[in-house]
C-alpha positions in Angstrom: 6.0 13.1 17.9 8.5 14.0 15.2 12.1 13.1 15.8 15.5 14.3 14.5 17.9 11.6 13.4 21.6 12.6 13.7 24.3 9.9 13.6 27.7 11.0 14.9 30.5 10.5 12.3 32.3 7.9 14.4 29.2 5.7 14.7 28.8 2.8 12.3 25.2 3.1 11.0 23.2 0.0 12.1 21.7 -2.5 9.7 18.1 -3.5 10.3 19.1 -6.8 11.8 20.2 -4.9 15.0 17.1 -2.7 15.2 14.7 -3.4 18.1 11.6 -5.3 17.2 12.8 -6.0 13.6 12.1 -9.1 11.7 14.3 -9.0 8.6 14.6 -11.4 5.7 14.8 -12.0 2.0 12.0 -13.2 -0.2 13.1 -15.5 -3.0 11.6 -14.7 -6.4 10.6 -17.0 -9.3 13.6 -15.9 -11.4 16.2 -16.6 -8.8 16.4 -13.0 -7.5 15.4 -11.9 -4.1 13.8 -8.9 -2.3 15.0 -7.7 1.1 12.3 -6.8 3.6 11.7 -6.0 7.3 8.7 -6.0 9.6 8.6 -3.9 12.8 6.0 -4.1 15.6 5.2 -1.4 18.1 5.6 -1.8 21.8 1.8 -2.3 22.1 -0.3 -4.6 19.9 -0.5 -3.0 16.4 -4.0 -1.8 15.4 -3.2 -1.4 11.6 -0.4 -2.0 9.1 1.6 0.3 6.8 3.5 -1.0 3.8 6.4 1.4 3.1 8.0 1.3 -0.4 11.1 3.4 -1.1 12.1 5.7 -3.9 15.0 5.2 -6.3 18.4 4.6 -4.6 16.7 4.2 -1.1 16.9 1.3 1.3 15.1 0.1 4.4 17.4 1.7 7.0 16.9 5.2 5.5 13.1 4.8 5.3 13.0 3.5 8.9 15.0 6.5 10.2 12.6 8.8 8.4 9.3 7.2 9.3 9.7 4.2 11.6 9.8 5.6 15.2 6.9 8.0 14.5 4.6 5.2 13.1 5.6 2.8 15.8 4.7 5.4 18.4 1.3 5.7 16.6 0.7 1.9 17.0 1.2 0.6 13.4 2.9 -2.5 12.3 5.4 -1.6 9.6 6.4 -3.6 6.5 9.4 -2.3 4.5 10.6 -3.7 1.1 13.5 -2.9 -1.1 13.0 -2.9 -4.8 15.2 -5.2 -6.9 18.2 -3.2 -8.0 18.8 -1.3 -4.8 19.5 -1.8 -1.1 20.6 -5.4 -0.5 17.9 -6.8 -2.9 19.3 -8.5 -6.0 20.9 -6.2 -8.6 20.6 -6.3 -12.3 24.4 -6.6 -12.7 27.2 -7.9 -10.7 30.8 -6.7 -10.2 31.9 -3.4 -11.6 28.5 -2.6 -13.0 26.5 -3.4 -9.9 25.7 0.2 -9.1 23.9 0.8 -12.4 20.2 1.3 -11.9 18.9 -0.8 -14.8 15.5 -2.1 -15.9 14.1 -3.0 -19.3 10.5 -3.0 -18.2 8.9 -1.7 -14.9 6.4 -4.5 -15.2 9.0 -6.6 -13.4 8.6 -4.4 -10.4 4.8 -4.7 -10.5 5.2 -8.5 -10.7 7.6 -8.4 -7.7 5.1 -6.3 -5.7 2.2 -8.6 -6.5 4.3 -11.6 -5.2 5.5 -9.6 -2.2 1.9 -8.6 -1.4 0.6 -12.1 -1.6 3.5 -13.8 0.2 4.6 -11.3 2.9 2.1 -8.5 3.3 -1.2 -10.4 3.4 -0.1 -13.0 6.0 1.5 -10.3 8.2 -1.2 -7.7 7.9 -3.2 -6.7 11.1 -6.1 -4.4 10.9 -6.4 -2.1 7.8 -3.6 -1.9 5.3 -2.3 1.5 4.3 0.4 1.9 1.7 3.1 4.6 1.5 5.4 5.2 -1.4 8.0 7.8 -2.2 8.9 9.0 -5.7 9.5 5.9 -7.8 7.9 3.8 -5.1 4.8 5.9 -5.4 4.7 5.3 -9.2 4.9 1.5 -8.7 2.1 1.7 -6.1 -0.2 3.7 -8.3 0.4 1.5 -11.3 -0.1 -1.6 -9.2 -3.4 -0.3 -8.0 -4.6 0.5 -11.5 -3.7 -3.1 -12.6 -4.8 -5.1 -9.6 -8.3 -4.5 -8.3 -8.4 -7.3 -5.6 -6.3 -5.7 -2.9 -7.4 -4.8 0.6 -5.6 -1.5 0.6 -7.6 1.1 2.6 -5.7 4.1 1.5 -2.4 5.4 0.0 -0.3 8.3 1.1 2.7 9.3 -1.0 5.5 11.8 -1.3 6.7 13.3 -4.6 5.0 10.7 -6.8 7.0 10.0 -10.0 4.3 10.6 -12.6 6.5 13.0 -14.7 10.2 13.7 -14.9 9.8 17.1 -16.6 7.4 19.1 -18.7 5.7 17.5 -21.8 8.4 18.5 -24.3 11.3 17.4 -22.2 9.5 14.2 -21.1 8.8 13.3 -24.8 12.5 14.0 -25.6 13.7 11.7 -22.9 11.4 9.0 -24.1 12.6 9.3 -27.7 16.3 9.5 -26.8 16.1 6.6 -24.5 14.1 4.5 -27.0 16.7 5.3 -29.7 19.7 4.6 -27.5 18.2 1.3 -26.4 17.4 0.2 -29.9 21.0 1.1 -31.0 22.4 -1.3 -28.3 23.4 1.3 -25.6 20.6 0.3 -23.2 22.9 -1.0 -20.4 25.1 2.2 -20.6 24.6 5.1 -18.2 22.4 7.8 -19.6 24.0 11.3 -19.8 25.2 12.8 -16.5 24.6 9.4 -14.8 27.5 7.5 -13.1 28.4 5.4 -10.1 27.8 7.1 -6.7 30.6 9.7 -6.3 31.7 12.8 -4.6 29.3 14.7 -6.8 26.4 12.9 -5.2 27.8 13.4 -1.7 27.9 17.2 -2.1 25.2 18.8 -0.1 25.4 22.2 -1.9 23.0 22.4 -4.7 21.3 19.0 -4.1 17.7 18.7 -5.2 16.5 16.5 -2.3 16.5 18.4 1.0 17.6 21.5 2.9 18.7 19.4 5.9 22.4 18.5 5.8 22.2 15.9 8.6 19.3 14.0 7.0 21.0 14.4 3.6 24.1 12.7 5.0 22.3 9.5 6.1 22.6 7.9 2.7 26.3 8.9 2.5 27.0 7.3 5.9 25.3 4.1 4.9 26.9 3.9 1.5 30.3 4.5 3.0 29.9 1.9 5.7 28.2 -0.7 3.5 29.3 -0.3 -0.1 26.9 -3.0 -1.3 24.1 -0.6 -0.5 25.3 2.0 -3.0 23.3 2.8 -6.1 24.5 5.0 -8.9 22.6 6.6 -11.8 20.2 5.1 -14.3 20.8 3.5 -17.7 19.2 4.3 -21.0 17.0 1.2 -20.6 15.8 2.4 -17.2 14.9 5.8 -18.7 12.9 4.1 -21.4 11.2 1.8 -19.0 10.3 4.7 -16.7 8.8 6.9 -19.4 6.9 4.0 -20.9 5.6 3.0 -17.5 4.4 6.5 -16.8 2.5 6.4 -20.0 1.0 3.0 -19.1 -0.1 4.2 -15.7 -1.6 7.4 -16.9 -3.2 6.4 -20.2 -3.6 2.6 -20.7 -4.3 1.4 -17.1 -5.9 4.7 -16.2 -5.4 6.4 -12.8 -9.2 6.9 -12.7 -9.5 3.2 -11.7 -8.0 4.0 -8.2 -11.1 4.3 -6.1 -9.5 4.4 -2.6 -8.4 7.6 -0.8 -5.0 9.0 -1.8 -3.0 11.7 -0.2 -0.1 13.1 -2.2 2.4 15.4 -0.4 4.7 17.4 -2.7 7.4 19.9 -2.0 6.8 23.2 -3.8 10.6 23.3 -4.6 10.7 19.8 -6.1 13.0 19.8 -9.2 13.0 16.0 -9.6 9.3 15.4 -10.1 7.9 18.8 -11.1 4.8 19.6 -9.1 2.7 21.2 -11.9 3.1 18.1 -14.1 2.6 15.6 -11.3 -0.6 17.4 -10.0 -2.0 17.3 -13.5 -2.0 13.6 -13.4 -3.1 13.3 -9.8 -6.3 15.1 -10.7 -7.2 11.9 -12.6 -7.6 10.0 -9.3 -11.2 10.5 -8.0 -10.3 10.6 -4.3 -6.9 12.1 -4.4 -5.9 15.1 -2.2 -2.7 17.0 -3.1 -0.8 19.0 -0.5 2.1 21.3 -1.3 4.7 21.8 1.4 6.2 25.3 1.3 10.0 25.3 1.3 10.4 21.6 0.7 12.4 19.9 -2.1 11.9 16.4 -3.4 12.5 14.3 -0.3 9.8 15.7 1.9 10.1 13.3 4.9 13.9 13.9 4.9 13.5 17.7 5.0 14.1 20.3 7.7 11.7 19.9 10.7 9.2 22.6 9.7 8.5 20.8 6.4 8.4 17.4 8.1 6.1 18.7 10.8 3.6 20.0 8.3 3.8 16.7 6.4 3.2 14.7 9.6 0.2 16.9 10.3 -1.3 16.1 6.9 -0.5 12.3 7.3 -2.1 12.2 10.8 -5.3 13.8 9.5 -5.4 11.4 6.5 -4.8 8.3 8.6 -7.4 9.4 11.2 -10.0 9.4 8.5 -8.8 6.0 7.1 -8.7 4.0 10.3 -11.6 5.6 12.2 
């Protein structure tokens, strides 16, 4: 049931508003910001629901092309959301700084998820609710589940969960440097080697995300066609918020609190969220199963077909146990 998405260069990538069976909209938030979301229904009545949350820099169209057709064929209703700061959801800055991925506290994202869950997910959920997150989205989902115990989530499957950015020493150094830079007033500046989306990001050679050039190019095609979708690098404040939030999820809120089944799919060549460190924390979750995909980099569901096929095999087995 897997499919390969290749968009000819001359084709303008479609926005979700033109996708078949899509209900797209914006959820106004209490602080005047808004979250973009979309709901898709299969051709037959849906039996269960999947909430799909993206990783950093991602947007609904990319996640749909990776996962949408397959899950719709399997009879699921799909709910997609874009985190504030990316896609067409509200940004932290306007104008020349709009591409900066900035946050002073990831608790804001958890608050957004709580409101989105209550306002959009619960009223539109059919059957059991399964949650999917990728990378940063996985981190938010895991932290959300440790902090909020009254959800009706039946299970979680994630790819490349952002539970560590490097080994303990490098991670501690990033935390200290970002804390110091923020305290000195540089929090809104790009961290080292971070910048607006550029030719460096468009280069396929040496990228840490995928071995598949066509799937890698999907982001570039959308960013070129719709510049408002483009997201650059992270600020010092974002780096500090990320390292602090990982500490909170792992230590204070405790991953051990997550009592539902969790499937984590990780590429064994992931250089963004190092497998050894991530697995160390996943072991804290009582019902977590971790699968390493040979030959896959960070973006497992955007990888070459053999990697995706193995990931889908694992997802299908997990979902079968959840919804049976």
